[in-house]
C-alpha positions in Angstrom: 64.7 -60.1 -21.8 63.2 -61.5 -25.0 61.1 -59.8 -27.7 59.0 -56.9 -26.4 56.3 -55.1 -28.3 56.2 -51.3 -28.3 54.0 -48.6 -29.7 55.5 -45.5 -31.3 54.1 -42.3 -29.8 54.9 -40.5 -33.1 51.4 -41.6 -34.1 50.1 -38.8 -31.8 52.8 -36.3 -32.6 56.5 -35.2 -32.1 56.3 -34.7 -28.3 54.7 -36.6 -25.5 53.2 -34.5 -22.8 50.8 -34.9 -19.9 48.0 -34.4 -22.4 48.9 -37.9 -23.7 48.6 -39.6 -20.3 45.2 -41.0 -21.2 46.6 -42.4 -24.4 49.5 -44.0 -22.5 47.0 -45.6 -20.1 45.1 -47.1 -23.1 48.3 -48.4 -24.6 49.2 -50.1 -21.3 45.7 -51.6 -21.0 45.8 -52.9 -24.5 48.8 -55.1 -23.5 51.8 -53.3 -24.9 55.2 -53.8 -23.2 56.3 -50.3 -23.8 56.3 -47.2 -26.0 58.8 -45.5 -28.3 59.2 -41.8 -27.3 60.5 -38.9 -29.5 63.1 -37.0 -27.5 64.8 -34.6 -29.8 64.9 -31.2 -28.2 63.0 -32.3 -25.1 64.6 -31.2 -21.7 65.9 -33.9 -19.4 63.6 -32.9 -16.6 60.6 -33.4 -18.8 61.8 -36.8 -19.9 62.5 -37.8 -16.3 58.9 -36.9 -15.3 57.6 -38.9 -18.3 59.7 -41.8 -17.3 58.1 -41.8 -13.8 54.6 -41.8 -15.3 55.5 -44.7 -17.6 56.9 -46.6 -14.6 53.6 -46.2 -12.9 51.8 -47.7 -15.9 54.3 -50.6 -16.2 55.5 -49.4 -19.6 59.1 -49.8 -20.7 60.4 -47.5 -23.3 62.8 -46.8 -26.2 63.6 -43.4 -27.7 63.7 -42.0 -31.2 65.7 -39.0 -32.4 67.1 -37.4 -35.6 69.8 -35.0 -36.8 69.4 -31.7 -38.7 71.6 -29.9 -41.1 73.3 -28.0 -38.2 74.3 -31.3 -36.6 74.9 -33.5 -39.6 77.3 -36.4 -38.9 78.2 -36.6 -42.6 78.9 -32.9 -43.1 82.2 -31.9 -44.7 82.5 -29.1 -42.1 84.5 -30.3 -39.0 82.6 -27.8 -36.8 79.2 -29.3 -37.9 80.5 -32.8 -37.3 81.8 -31.8 -33.8 78.3 -30.4 -33.1 76.8 -33.7 -34.3 78.8 -35.6 -31.8 77.5 -33.4 -29.0 73.9 -33.8 -30.4 74.1 -37.6 -30.4 75.5 -37.6 -26.9 72.7 -35.3 -25.8 70.2 -37.8 -27.4 71.8 -40.6 -25.3 71.5 -38.5 -22.2 67.9 -37.8 -23.0 67.3 -41.6 -23.4 68.9 -42.2 -20.0 66.7 -39.5 -18.4 63.6 -41.2 -19.9 64.8 -44.7 -18.8 65.5 -46.0 -22.2 68.6 -48.0 -23.3 68.3 -47.3 -27.0 67.7 -44.2 -29.1 67.2 -44.9 -32.8 66.3 -43.0 -35.9 68.0 -41.3 -38.9 71.1 -40.3 -36.8 73.6 -41.0 -39.6 73.0 -37.7 -41.4 70.6 -34.7 -41.6 67.0 -35.6 -42.1 65.6 -34.5 -45.5 68.9 -32.7 -46.4 69.9 -33.6 -50.0 73.3 -32.4 -51.4 73.2 -32.2 -55.2 75.3 -35.4 -55.7 75.3 -39.1 -54.7 77.0 -39.9 -51.3 80.5 -41.1 -51.6 83.0 -43.1 -49.5 84.2 -39.9 -47.7 80.6 -39.2 -46.5 80.2 -42.6 -45.0 83.6 -42.4 -43.4 82.7 -39.0 -41.8 79.4 -40.4 -40.4 81.2 -43.5 -39.1 83.7 -41.5 -37.2 81.0 -39.3 -35.7 78.9 -42.3 -34.6 81.9 -44.1 -33.1 82.9 -41.0 -31.2 79.4 -40.4 -29.9 79.0 -44.1 -28.9 82.2 -43.8 -26.8 80.4 -41.2 -24.7 76.9 -42.7 -24.8 77.2 -44.7 -21.6 74.8 -47.6 -21.6 72.6 -46.3 -24.4 72.7 -47.9 -27.8 72.6 -45.7 -30.9 70.2 -47.1 -33.5 71.0 -46.2 -37.1 67.9 -46.3 -39.3 68.0 -46.1 -43.1 65.0 -44.1 -44.6 63.6 -44.1 -48.1 65.2 -41.9 -50.8 62.7 -39.1 -50.3 63.6 -38.6 -46.6 67.3 -39.4 -46.4 70.4 -39.0 -48.5 73.2 -41.0 -47.0 71.4 -44.3 -46.1 68.4 -45.7 -48.0 69.0 -49.5 -47.9 70.3 -52.4 -45.9 73.6 -52.8 -47.8 74.6 -49.1 -47.1 73.6 -49.5 -43.5 75.8 -52.7 -43.1 78.7 -50.9 -44.8 78.4 -47.9 -42.4 78.1 -50.1 -39.3 81.0 -52.2 -40.3 83.0 -49.0 -40.5 81.7 -47.7 -37.2 82.7 -51.0 -35.5 81.2 -50.2 -32.1 79.0 -52.6 -30.0 76.7 -49.7 -29.0 75.9 -48.7 -32.6 73.3 -51.0 -34.1 70.8 -51.0 -37.0 67.1 -50.0 -36.9 65.1 -51.7 -39.6 61.8 -50.1 -40.6 59.6 -52.2 -42.9 58.0 -49.1 -44.4 61.3 -47.8 -45.8 62.5 -51.3 -46.9 59.2 -51.8 -48.8 60.0 -48.8 -50.9 63.7 -49.3 -51.4 64.5 -53.1 -51.3 63.8 -55.9 -53.8 62.6 -58.0 -50.9 61.8 -56.5 -47.4 62.3 -59.9 -45.7 65.6 -60.6 -47.5 66.8 -57.1 -46.6 66.0 -57.7 -43.0 67.9 -61.0 -43.1 71.0 -59.3 -44.5 71.2 -57.0 -41.5 72.5 -60.0 -39.7 74.4 -59.3 -36.5 73.9 -55.5 -36.9 70.1 -55.7 -36.3 69.3 -54.1 -33.0 65.7 -52.8 -33.4 62.7 -53.6 -35.5 60.0 -51.2 -36.5 56.9 -52.6 -38.3 55.0 -50.2 -40.4 52.8 -50.4 -43.5 53.7 -49.0 -46.9 51.0 -46.4 -46.4 51.8 -45.8 -42.7 48.3 -46.9 -41.6 46.9 -50.1 -40.0 49.3 -53.1 -40.1 48.0 -55.8 -42.4 45.9 -53.4 -44.5 48.7 -52.7 -46.9 51.4 -54.4 -49.0 54.2 -55.2 -46.5 54.7 -59.0 -46.4 54.6 -59.5 -42.6 54.7 -63.3 -42.8 58.0 -63.2 -44.6 59.3 -60.4 -42.4 58.7 -62.3 -39.2 60.0 -65.5 -40.7 63.3 -63.6 -41.4 63.3 -62.3 -37.8 62.9 -65.8 -36.5 65.8 -67.1 -38.6 67.9 -64.3 -37.1 66.7 -65.4 -33.6 65.9 -61.8 -33.1 65.2 -60.9 -29.4 64.9 -57.1 -29.3 62.0 -54.7 -29.6 59.3 -54.9 -32.2 57.7 -51.4 -32.4 54.5 -50.6 -34.2 55.0 -47.3 -36.1 52.3 -45.3 -37.9 51.5 -41.7 -38.5 48.4 -39.5 -38.5 47.2 -35.9 -38.6 46.5 -35.8 -34.8 49.1 -33.1 -34.8 48.4 -31.2 -38.1 51.8 -29.5 -38.3 53.6 -32.8 -37.7 51.4 -34.5 -40.3 52.2 -31.8 -42.8 55.9 -32.2 -42.2 55.6 -36.0 -42.9 53.4 -35.4 -45.9 50.4 -37.2 -44.3 47.5 -35.5 -46.2 44.7 -37.9 -45.4 43.3 -40.0 -42.6 44.9 -43.4 -42.6 42.6 -45.0 -40.0 39.4 -44.3 -38.1 41.4 -43.6 -34.9 45.0 -43.9 -33.6 44.0 -46.4 -31.0 42.6 -48.7 -33.7 46.0 -48.6 -35.3 47.6 -49.5 -31.9 45.2 -52.3 -31.1 45.3 -53.9 -34.6 49.1 -53.5 -34.7 49.5 -55.3 -31.4 47.2 -58.1 -32.4 49.1 -58.6 -35.7 52.6 -58.5 -34.1 51.7 -60.9 -31.2 50.1 -63.3 -33.6 53.2 -63.3 -35.8 55.6 -63.6 -32.9 53.6 -66.6 -31.7 53.5 -68.2 -35.1 57.3 -68.0 -35.5 58.1 -68.9 -31.9 59.5 -65.6 -30.8 56.7 -64.7 -28.3 58.2 -64.5 -24.8 
């Protein structure tokens, strides 16, 4: 379908409800193709209802989820890994209910869980087996594996580790999610790291080093979109930022200050930057 531009609803908090309908209308009016919706723990009926409201606005969608310590794909405990498979399948079902064909995020291991050692080959193998088993039951939904920075994830914190894991998973419905925020922290070159994702790249999130307005920070977006063009990338480009709109969620993400005058400013400025970059490199559909 060509490159589509989405806005992450995580900017407004961890759950999208009817209270966000006015926000969704503004996102549609701004010209976005769709939104990225957090779905962890959200009942299917609620996601189906949201999907209908998005259809009415002409907004397509992707989904985002995560794993906790109780459903950790890399856990040495077989019971926890079994629960992780069921959790990932549940996320896929939630994405289907929403009308999304991809659910991405740190689904390779438990978010912000740090064993007191470096990850080893056995940890990658366990996570690979869980992801493959879940993908076999995910239907038409792709599982997007996102590496995070070292302060948020233990198993995956760079492109090379992600490629290693996905090579081991070896399933067409398991792809890589690349977030420029995490790459800016962990990689020598954000653009070169994106290029090294190669065939595994399935989803691109563009986010500043400070998680505020795109173009106001240090991420080299010219080089990033040049790399995407060289890969002939044709998936979603999702603008991701965070705020204190939901104070408890902001606390959990360690967002202690305002990063922009308003969330919609982030959305509008982000869309403008992304569309300009896609046009510049010839990826705008």
